[in-house]
C-alpha positions in Angstrom: -88.9 74.3 17.4 -88.5 71.2 19.4 -86.9 68.4 17.5 -89.2 65.5 16.8 -92.5 67.2 17.7 -94.1 66.2 14.3 -92.8 62.6 14.3 -93.8 62.3 18.0 -97.4 63.3 17.1 -97.5 60.6 14.5 -96.0 57.9 16.6 -97.8 58.5 19.9 -101.3 57.3 20.7 -103.3 54.2 19.7 -104.7 55.1 16.4 -104.0 56.9 13.2 -103.1 60.6 13.5 -105.3 63.1 11.7 -103.2 65.8 10.0 -105.3 68.7 9.0 -104.6 70.6 5.8 -105.1 74.3 6.7 -104.8 77.7 5.1 -105.0 80.2 7.9 -105.0 80.8 11.7 -108.8 80.3 12.0 -108.7 76.9 10.3 -105.7 75.9 12.4 -107.6 76.7 15.6 -110.6 74.9 14.3 -108.6 71.8 13.4 -107.0 71.8 16.9 -110.5 72.0 18.5 -111.6 69.1 16.3 -108.7 67.0 17.7 -106.3 67.0 14.8 -102.9 65.9 15.9 -100.8 68.0 13.4 -101.2 70.5 10.6 -99.9 70.6 7.1 -99.7 74.0 5.2 -98.5 75.1 1.8 -98.1 78.8 2.6 -96.0 80.5 5.2 -97.2 79.1 8.6 -95.9 82.1 10.6 -99.5 83.3 11.5 -100.5 79.7 12.3 -97.7 79.3 14.7 -99.2 81.7 17.2 -102.7 80.3 16.7 -102.0 76.7 17.5 -99.9 74.4 19.7 -100.0 71.6 17.0 -96.8 70.6 15.2 -96.7 72.0 11.6 -95.5 70.3 8.4 -94.6 72.9 5.8 -95.3 71.4 2.4 -93.5 73.8 0.1 -90.1 74.4 -1.3 -88.6 77.0 1.1 -85.2 77.8 2.6 -84.9 75.3 5.4 -83.5 78.0 7.8 -86.8 79.9 7.3 -88.8 76.7 7.9 -86.9 76.0 11.1 -88.2 79.2 12.6 -91.9 78.5 12.1 -92.5 74.8 11.4 -91.7 71.5 13.0 -91.3 69.5 9.8 -90.7 69.9 6.0 -91.4 67.8 3.0 -89.1 66.9 0.2 -90.8 65.6 -3.0 -88.6 62.8 -4.2 -89.5 63.4 -7.9 -88.0 66.9 -7.7 -84.6 65.5 -6.5 -84.4 62.2 -8.4 -81.0 63.1 -10.0 -78.6 61.1 -7.8 -75.6 63.0 -9.3 -76.4 66.4 -7.9 -76.8 65.2 -4.3 -79.6 67.8 -3.5 -81.9 65.3 -1.8 -79.2 64.1 0.5 -78.0 67.6 1.2 -81.5 69.0 2.0 -82.5 66.0 4.1 -79.3 66.2 6.2 -79.7 70.0 6.6 -83.3 69.7 7.7 -82.3 67.2 10.4 -79.4 69.4 11.5 -81.8 72.3 11.9 -84.0 70.2 14.2 -86.8 69.6 11.6 -88.5 66.3 11.0 -88.3 65.6 7.2 -90.9 63.7 5.3 -90.1 62.4 1.8 -93.0 62.2 -0.6 -92.9 59.1 -2.9 -95.4 58.3 -5.6 -94.4 54.7 -6.6 -92.3 51.8 -5.4 -89.2 52.8 -7.4 -89.1 56.2 -5.8 -89.6 54.6 -2.4 -86.7 52.2 -2.9 -84.4 54.9 -4.2 -85.3 57.2 -1.2 -84.4 54.4 1.2 -81.1 53.9 -0.5 -80.2 57.6 -0.7 -81.5 59.1 2.6 -83.3 56.4 4.5 -86.0 58.9 5.8 -87.8 58.3 9.1 -91.1 59.6 7.6 -92.6 58.7 4.2 -95.5 60.6 2.7 -97.3 58.2 0.3 -99.0 59.9 -2.7 -101.4 58.3 -5.1 -100.5 60.9 -7.8 -99.5 58.2 -10.2 -102.4 55.8 -9.5 -104.1 56.7 -12.8 -107.2 54.5 -13.1 -106.3 52.5 -10.0 -108.1 53.0 -6.7 -106.0 55.6 -4.8 -106.6 53.8 -1.5 -105.3 50.5 -3.0 -102.3 52.4 -4.5 -101.4 53.7 -1.1 -101.8 50.2 0.5 -99.6 48.6 -2.2 -96.9 51.3 -1.6 -97.2 50.8 2.1 -96.2 47.1 1.7 -92.8 48.2 0.5 -92.1 50.5 3.5 -89.8 48.9 6.0 -91.0 48.3 9.5 -90.1 51.1 11.9 -90.8 54.0 9.5 -93.5 56.5 10.0 -96.0 56.7 7.1 -98.5 59.5 6.1 -101.1 58.8 3.5 -101.9 61.8 1.3 -105.3 60.6 0.3 -108.7 62.2 -0.1 -110.5 60.0 2.5 -114.3 60.0 2.2 -115.3 57.6 5.0 -114.3 56.4 8.4 -114.0 52.9 6.9 -111.1 54.2 4.7 -109.4 55.7 7.7 -109.8 52.4 9.6 -108.4 50.4 6.7 -105.3 52.7 6.5 -104.9 52.3 10.3 -105.2 48.5 10.2 -102.6 48.4 7.4 -100.2 50.4 9.6 -100.4 54.0 8.3 -99.5 56.4 11.1 -101.2 59.6 9.7 -103.6 60.7 7.1 -103.9 64.2 5.7 -107.5 65.5 5.6 -109.1 68.8 4.7 -109.6 71.0 7.8 -113.4 71.0 7.3 -113.5 67.2 7.3 -111.6 66.4 10.5 -114.4 65.6 13.1 -115.6 62.3 11.5 -112.0 60.9 11.4 -110.4 62.2 14.7 -112.2 59.8 17.0 -114.2 60.7 20.0 -113.3 63.4 22.6 -111.5 62.1 25.7 -113.8 61.6 28.7 -114.1 64.4 31.1 -112.3 63.7 34.4 
């Protein structure tokens, strides 16, 4: 895998990147046809690798050596590694980078975000509204975003329901949003003009 393919897909271009959540090769091809800029999968992406040219974020706890052979990025859930004493977050983050993988760190609140910055200073944050409770998930993400330092890449893990929500995330500075593979077209923008 080429180092930085996933982060490059997030950083390039004018608008917010649509990251399609897919399950199989067919949905991966469909997402690419609908102009998704990257994929996120929870199961082994080996079959998807041959079906698409898009960078893949593997969102599962797997051996990083295995991930490096079939994905472009992995995700570490801060909550699973909050024990500073064992050093697992630091170790896995460093190992991912050494293997040429981009590494997103999922945070669910401002305290996790601050600790992640102190401990591994990740290039990519995945902001989750998992702890939003009764609060509006979009507002939760936007509040969390305010605590992310400039220069970091940010993915919103949010069930978007309208183009307005995507535009609001984009205006606020979110680099990518995860959407279900069946929902991509309304959020991916218009096709480029034919030359």
